[in-house]
C-alpha positions as CSV (number, residue, x, y, z in Angstrom):
1,Q,7.4,-14.1,10.2
2,V,6.0,-10.7,9.3
3,Q,2.5,-9.5,10.1
4,L,1.0,-6.5,8.4
5,V,-1.8,-4.6,9.9
6,E,-3.6,-2.1,7.7
7,S,-5.8,0.9,8.7
8,G,-7.2,4.1,7.2
9,G,-9.7,2.8,4.7
10,G,-13.1,4.2,4.4
11,L,-15.7,6.1,2.4
12,V,-14.8,9.4,0.7
13,Q,-16.3,11.5,-2.0
14,A,-14.6,12.1,-5.3
15,G,-11.8,14.6,-5.0
16,G,-11.2,13.8,-1.4
17,S,-8.2,12.4,0.4
18,L,-7.4,9.3,2.5
19,R,-4.3,8.0,4.1
20,L,-3.6,4.3,4.5
21,S,-1.2,2.9,7.1
22,C,0.5,-0.5,7.3
23,A,2.4,-1.5,10.4
24,A,4.9,-4.3,10.2
25,S,5.6,-6.6,13.2
26,R,9.4,-6.5,12.6
27,S,12.0,-3.9,11.7
28,S,11.7,-2.5,8.2
29,F,15.4,-3.1,7.8
30,S,14.5,-6.8,7.4
31,I,12.1,-6.0,4.5
32,N,13.5,-5.3,1.1
33,A,10.3,-3.7,-0.3
34,M,6.8,-2.8,0.6
35,G,3.9,-1.8,-1.5
36,W,0.2,-1.3,-1.8
37,Y,-1.8,-3.4,-4.1
38,R,-5.4,-2.9,-4.9
39,Q,-8.2,-5.1,-6.3
40,A,-11.4,-3.7,-7.6
41,P,-14.5,-5.9,-8.2
42,G,-14.1,-8.0,-11.3
43,K,-10.5,-6.9,-11.9
44,Q,-7.0,-8.4,-11.2
45,R,-5.0,-7.2,-8.3
46,E,-2.6,-4.5,-9.3
47,L,0.3,-2.7,-7.8
48,A,-0.6,0.9,-6.9
49,A,2.7,1.9,-5.3
50,S,5.9,0.4,-3.9
51,I,8.9,1.6,-2.0
52,T,12.2,-0.2,-1.4
53,S,14.3,-0.2,1.7
54,G,16.5,2.3,0.0
55,G,13.6,4.7,-0.6
56,S,13.1,4.2,-4.3
57,T,9.4,4.5,-5.3
58,N,7.3,3.3,-8.1
59,Y,3.7,4.1,-9.0
60,A,1.1,2.8,-11.4
61,D,0.4,5.3,-14.1
62,S,-3.2,5.5,-13.0
63,V,-2.2,6.9,-9.6
64,K,0.9,8.8,-10.4
65,G,0.8,12.4,-9.2
66,R,-2.1,11.7,-6.9
67,F,-0.8,9.0,-4.5
68,T,2.4,9.2,-2.4
69,I,4.0,6.2,-0.7
70,S,6.3,6.8,2.3
71,R,7.7,4.9,5.2
72,D,8.7,5.6,8.8
73,N,11.4,3.1,9.7
74,A,11.2,4.0,13.4
75,K,7.6,3.0,13.5
76,N,8.0,0.1,11.0
77,T,5.1,1.6,9.1
78,V,4.4,2.4,5.4
79,Y,1.8,5.0,4.3
80,L,-0.1,5.7,1.2
81,Q,-1.4,9.2,0.9
82,M,-4.2,9.3,-1.6
83,N,-5.3,12.6,-3.0
84,S,-7.8,13.6,-5.7
85,L,-9.5,10.3,-5.3
86,K,-11.7,9.1,-8.1
87,P,-14.5,6.5,-8.2
88,E,-12.1,4.3,-10.2
89,D,-9.8,4.1,-7.1
90,T,-12.5,2.1,-5.3
91,A,-11.0,-1.2,-4.3
92,V,-9.7,-3.3,-1.5
93,Y,-6.2,-2.1,-0.8
94,Y,-3.6,-4.7,0.4
95,C,-0.3,-4.0,2.1
96,H,2.5,-6.2,0.8
97,A,6.0,-6.8,2.0
98,R,8.9,-8.7,0.4
99,R,11.8,-10.2,2.2
100,D,14.7,-11.5,0.1
101,T,17.1,-14.1,1.3
102,V,20.0,-15.9,-0.5
103,V,17.8,-18.9,-1.3
104,Y,14.2,-17.6,-1.3
105,S,12.0,-14.5,-1.4
106,Y,9.1,-14.3,1.0
107,D,5.8,-12.4,0.5
108,Y,3.6,-11.1,3.2
109,W,0.1,-9.7,2.9
110,G,-2.2,-7.7,5.0
111,Q,-5.8,-8.6,5.2
112,G,-6.9,-5.6,3.1
113,T,-8.8,-2.4,3.8
114,Q,-11.7,-1.1,1.8
115,V,-11.5,2.2,0.0
116,T,-14.7,3.5,-1.5
117,V,-14.9,6.7,-3.5
118,S,-18.4,8.0,-4.3
119,S,-19.1,9.9,-7.5
């Protein structure tokens, strides 16, 4: 239904910046919300940032002030600008999309992109 393709991960030193991109295969108007989850080794997957179709954003306390989520509806793409990166930000980052219908909510996931922050 919806395919998500992530890019932009890589290796960066502490204090550096990285921007992740997630392109959806269909119009963003069909998606109610998108977000970036991350999972570090030995830890549960957590929501880093999300954005609704109306533009409302939410951030985990651990990334607030450092990460910015945005979307480009024309390109059906969501971005995560990550600044002042810390080693604790090292994780696999997964793009997520939610599509709500009258009877069901659908979840879509990208395959993940590795972000590694060196100390």
